[in-house]
C-alpha positions as YAML, in Angstrom:
chain: A
units: angstrom
residues:
- id: 1
  name: MET
  ca: [81.89, 29.88, -70.03]
- id: 2
  name: LYS
  ca: [80.41, 27.04, -68.33]
- id: 3
  name: HIS
  ca: [76.74, 26.69, -67.89]
- id: 4
  name: LYS
  ca: [75.83, 26.33, -64.02]
- id: 5
  name: GLU
  ca: [73.54, 23.32, -63.52]
- id: 6
  name: THR
  ca: [70.61, 24.25, -61.60]
- id: 7
  name: ILE
  ca: [67.67, 21.96, -60.18]
- id: 8
  name: GLY
  ca: [64.96, 23.81, -62.48]
- id: 9
  name: PHE
  ca: [66.96, 23.13, -65.44]
- id: 10
  name: ALA
  ca: [67.53, 19.44, -64.44]
- id: 11
  name: ILE
  ca: [63.93, 19.06, -63.54]
- id: 12
  name: ARG
  ca: [63.01, 20.78, -66.89]
- id: 13
  name: SER
  ca: [65.27, 18.30, -68.77]
- id: 14
  name: LEU
  ca: [64.01, 15.29, -67.10]
- id: 15
  name: ASP
  ca: [60.40, 16.43, -67.66]
- id: 16
  name: ASN
  ca: [61.19, 16.48, -71.35]
- id: 17
  name: LEU
  ca: [62.70, 13.23, -71.67]
- id: 18
  name: ILE
  ca: [59.90, 11.49, -69.42]
- id: 19
  name: THR
  ca: [57.32, 13.36, -71.78]
- id: 20
  name: ARG
  ca: [59.04, 12.11, -74.98]
- id: 21
  name: LYS
  ca: [59.21, 8.34, -73.70]
- id: 22
  name: MET
  ca: [55.64, 8.55, -72.20]
- id: 23
  name: PHE
  ca: [54.46, 9.32, -75.82]
- id: 24
  name: ALA
  ca: [56.56, 6.49, -77.03]
- id: 25
  name: TYR
  ca: [55.17, 3.74, -74.51]
- id: 26
  name: ALA
  ca: [51.59, 5.25, -75.30]
- id: 27
  name: ALA
  ca: [51.96, 4.82, -79.01]
- id: 28
  name: GLN
  ca: [53.09, 1.13, -78.24]
- id: 29
  name: ASN
  ca: [49.94, 0.80, -76.38]
- id: 30
  name: GLY
  ca: [47.58, 2.16, -78.80]
- id: 31
  name: VAL
  ca: [46.78, 5.45, -76.74]
- id: 32
  name: ASP
  ca: [48.87, 7.94, -78.81]
- id: 33
  name: LYS
  ca: [45.81, 9.81, -80.00]
- id: 34
  name: LEU
  ca: [44.60, 10.45, -76.49]
- id: 35
  name: THR
  ca: [45.00, 13.96, -75.13]
- id: 36
  name: VAL
  ca: [46.57, 14.61, -71.69]
- id: 37
  name: MET
  ca: [43.45, 16.04, -70.17]
- id: 38
  name: HIS
  ca: [41.25, 13.30, -71.77]
- id: 39
  name: GLY
  ca: [43.66, 10.54, -69.91]
- id: 40
  name: TRP
  ca: [43.41, 12.74, -66.68]
- id: 41
  name: ILE
  ca: [39.43, 12.63, -66.90]
- id: 42
  name: ILE
  ca: [39.55, 8.94, -67.80]
- id: 43
  name: GLY
  ca: [41.38, 8.25, -65.06]
- id: 44
  name: TYR
  ca: [39.31, 10.26, -62.72]
- id: 45
  name: LEU
  ca: [36.05, 8.59, -63.91]
- id: 46
  name: TYR
  ca: [37.81, 5.21, -63.47]
- id: 47
  name: ASP
  ca: [38.86, 5.86, -59.99]
- id: 48
  name: ASN
  ca: [35.38, 6.98, -59.13]
- id: 49
  name: LEU
  ca: [33.39, 4.12, -60.83]
- id: 50
  name: GLU
  ca: [31.22, 3.78, -57.75]
- id: 51
  name: LYS
  ca: [30.08, 7.28, -57.50]
- id: 52
  name: GLU
  ca: [28.00, 9.70, -59.75]
- id: 53
  name: ILE
  ca: [30.28, 12.11, -61.56]
- id: 54
  name: PHE
  ca: [28.84, 15.30, -63.31]
- id: 55
  name: GLN
  ca: [30.41, 17.87, -65.16]
- id: 56
  name: LYS
  ca: [30.74, 20.32, -62.54]
- id: 57
  name: ASP
  ca: [32.91, 17.71, -60.39]
- id: 58
  name: ILE
  ca: [35.20, 17.78, -63.68]
- id: 59
  name: GLU
  ca: [35.22, 21.43, -63.42]
- id: 60
  name: THR
  ca: [36.09, 21.60, -59.71]
- id: 61
  name: GLN
  ca: [38.69, 18.66, -59.78]
- id: 62
  name: PHE
  ca: [40.69, 19.94, -62.74]
- id: 63
  name: SER
  ca: [40.06, 23.76, -61.95]
- id: 64
  name: ILE
  ca: [38.82, 24.25, -65.42]
- id: 65
  name: GLY
  ca: [35.71, 26.50, -66.87]
- id: 66
  name: ARG
  ca: [32.41, 25.19, -67.85]
- id: 67
  name: SER
  ca: [32.84, 25.97, -71.44]
- id: 68
  name: THR
  ca: [36.32, 24.41, -71.92]
- id: 69
  name: VAL
  ca: [34.77, 21.17, -69.74]
- id: 70
  name: THR
  ca: [31.89, 21.24, -72.37]
- id: 71
  name: GLY
  ca: [34.03, 21.00, -75.22]
- id: 72
  name: ILE
  ca: [36.13, 18.36, -73.62]
- id: 73
  name: LEU
  ca: [33.39, 16.12, -72.60]
- id: 74
  name: LYS
  ca: [31.54, 16.56, -75.98]
- id: 75
  name: LEU
  ca: [34.79, 15.41, -77.84]
- id: 76
  name: MET
  ca: [35.41, 12.56, -75.31]
- id: 77
  name: GLU
  ca: [31.67, 11.38, -76.07]
- id: 78
  name: LYS
  ca: [32.24, 11.72, -79.92]
- id: 79
  name: LYS
  ca: [35.36, 9.39, -79.35]
- id: 80
  name: GLY
  ca: [33.38, 6.99, -77.50]
- id: 81
  name: TYR
  ca: [35.19, 7.33, -74.16]
- id: 82
  name: ILE
  ca: [32.21, 8.48, -72.36]
- id: 83
  name: ILE
  ca: [28.40, 8.48, -72.41]
- id: 84
  name: ARG
  ca: [26.11, 10.83, -70.52]
- id: 85
  name: GLU
  ca: [23.12, 9.29, -68.49]
- id: 86
  name: SER
  ca: [19.99, 11.00, -67.00]
- id: 87
  name: VAL
  ca: [19.61, 10.47, -63.45]
- id: 88
  name: SER
  ca: [16.14, 10.12, -62.14]
- id: 89
  name: TYR
  ca: [16.28, 12.53, -59.25]
- id: 90
  name: ASP
  ca: [16.96, 15.69, -61.61]
- id: 91
  name: ALA
  ca: [16.05, 16.10, -65.37]
- id: 92
  name: ARG
  ca: [19.02, 18.76, -65.66]
- id: 93
  name: LEU
  ca: [21.76, 16.42, -64.48]
- id: 94
  name: LYS
  ca: [23.55, 13.85, -66.69]
- id: 95
  name: LYS
  ca: [25.95, 11.74, -65.02]
- id: 96
  name: LEU
  ca: [29.22, 11.08, -66.69]
- id: 97
  name: VAL
  ca: [29.96, 7.12, -67.52]
- id: 98
  name: LEU
  ca: [32.94, 5.65, -68.80]
- id: 99
  name: THR
  ca: [32.37, 3.20, -71.86]
- id: 100
  name: GLU
  ca: [34.22, 0.06, -72.27]
- id: 101
  name: LEU
  ca: [36.30, 1.80, -74.69]
- id: 102
  name: GLY
  ca: [37.18, 4.25, -71.82]
- id: 103
  name: LYS
  ca: [37.94, 1.54, -69.56]
- id: 104
  name: GLU
  ca: [40.29, 0.02, -71.95]
- id: 105
  name: ILE
  ca: [42.08, 3.22, -72.74]
- id: 106
  name: ASN
  ca: [42.49, 3.69, -68.82]
- id: 107
  name: LYS
  ca: [44.13, 0.28, -68.49]
- id: 108
  name: LYS
  ca: [46.55, 0.94, -71.52]
- id: 109
  name: THR
  ca: [47.19, 4.72, -70.23]
- id: 110
  name: ARG
  ca: [48.09, 3.22, -66.76]
- id: 111
  name: ASP
  ca: [50.22, 0.21, -68.26]
- id: 112
  name: SER
  ca: [52.27, 3.03, -69.97]
- id: 113
  name: ILE
  ca: [52.47, 5.02, -66.81]
- id: 114
  name: ASP
  ca: [53.61, 1.69, -64.98]
- id: 115
  name: THR
  ca: [56.20, 1.02, -67.79]
- id: 116
  name: MET
  ca: [57.65, 4.49, -67.49]
- id: 117
  name: ASP
  ca: [57.72, 4.61, -63.59]
- id: 118
  name: LYS
  ca: [59.61, 1.21, -63.54]
- id: 119
  name: GLU
  ca: [62.19, 2.57, -66.19]
- id: 120
  name: ILE
  ca: [62.60, 5.81, -64.08]
- id: 121
  name: THR
  ca: [63.04, 4.03, -60.60]
- id: 122
  name: SER
  ca: [65.30, 1.12, -62.19]
- id: 123
  name: CYS
  ca: [68.37, 3.27, -61.47]
- id: 124
  name: PHE
  ca: [67.39, 4.08, -57.95]
- id: 125
  name: THR
  ca: [67.55, 2.01, -54.58]
- id: 126
  name: LYS
  ca: [64.39, 1.73, -52.59]
- id: 127
  name: GLU
  ca: [66.11, 4.02, -50.32]
- id: 128
  name: GLU
  ca: [66.79, 6.76, -53.27]
- id: 129
  name: THR
  ca: [63.37, 6.66, -54.57]
- id: 130
  name: GLU
  ca: [61.90, 7.36, -51.39]
- id: 131
  name: GLU
  ca: [64.13, 10.25, -50.78]
- id: 132
  name: PHE
  ca: [63.55, 11.52, -54.25]
- id: 133
  name: LEU
  ca: [59.79, 11.37, -53.82]
- id: 134
  name: CYS
  ca: [60.29, 13.16, -50.26]
- id: 135
  name: LEU
  ca: [62.38, 15.99, -51.65]
- id: 136
  name: ALA
  ca: [60.13, 16.48, -54.80]
- id: 137
  name: LYS
  ca: [57.10, 16.70, -52.31]
- id: 138
  name: LYS
  ca: [59.25, 19.32, -49.96]
- id: 139
  name: LEU
  ca: [60.18, 21.37, -53.33]
- id: 140
  name: LYS
  ca: [56.49, 21.33, -54.50]
- id: 141
  name: GLN
  ca: [55.26, 22.49, -51.32]
- id: 142
  name: SER
  ca: [57.92, 25.24, -51.17]
- id: 143
  name: LEU
  ca: [56.81, 26.47, -54.64]
- id: 144
  name: CYS
  ca: [53.30, 26.52, -53.65]
- id: 145
  name: LYS
  ca: [53.57, 28.35, -50.37]
- id: 146
  name: ASP
  ca: [52.97, 32.19, -50.97]
- id: 147
  name: THR
  ca: [53.64, 32.15, -54.72]
- id: 148
  name: LEU
  ca: [50.24, 31.10, -56.26]
- id: 149
  name: PRO
  ca: [47.02, 32.76, -55.98]
- id: 150
  name: SER
  ca: [44.40, 31.32, -53.43]
- id: 151
  name: ASN
  ca: [42.30, 30.15, -56.13]
- id: 152
  name: PHE
  ca: [44.84, 27.95, -58.08]
- id: 153
  name: GLY
  ca: [44.37, 24.34, -58.19]
- id: 154
  name: SER
  ca: [41.57, 22.27, -56.77]
- id: 155
  name: GLU
  ca: [39.75, 22.65, -53.80]
- id: 156
  name: LYS
  ca: [42.26, 20.51, -52.01]
- id: 157
  name: GLY
  ca: [45.22, 22.70, -53.02]
- id: 158
  name: CYS
  ca: [47.86, 22.63, -55.62]
- id: 159
  name: CYS
  ca: [50.44, 20.70, -53.37]
- id: 160
  name: LYS
  ca: [48.46, 17.81, -52.01]
...
């Protein structure tokens, strides 16, 4: 009996292939030891260099608990990606600052993502790419609607 092709299976297969390729590009760029969460946090810190970012901001942005974030940040500090600096107005608070190594890792990670994105979109026309992104957004919104607990995702919602 022939297997019926489904959208879910197609997306899962593509996800597996993209993940495998991303790890290969990351290894070529020297960031293969980076965890996905470290990459997300480094990217978030880089995108917010002009702001003071604290542990609580990471907890909220990524919807993860305090103890989990504490462990992640300790490891990131140990690896030299970030440092914690005191702020003058509250002795209890320490802002998270991306180190030069963290900035370098961010650039290499983004280069890997850009390379992957170029490879993915190379087989599509501009119009097909736009249509694909529109359909993906529509599917994401549909899947998020009425199926996830109200506290799932960031403050902005899971489908933004």
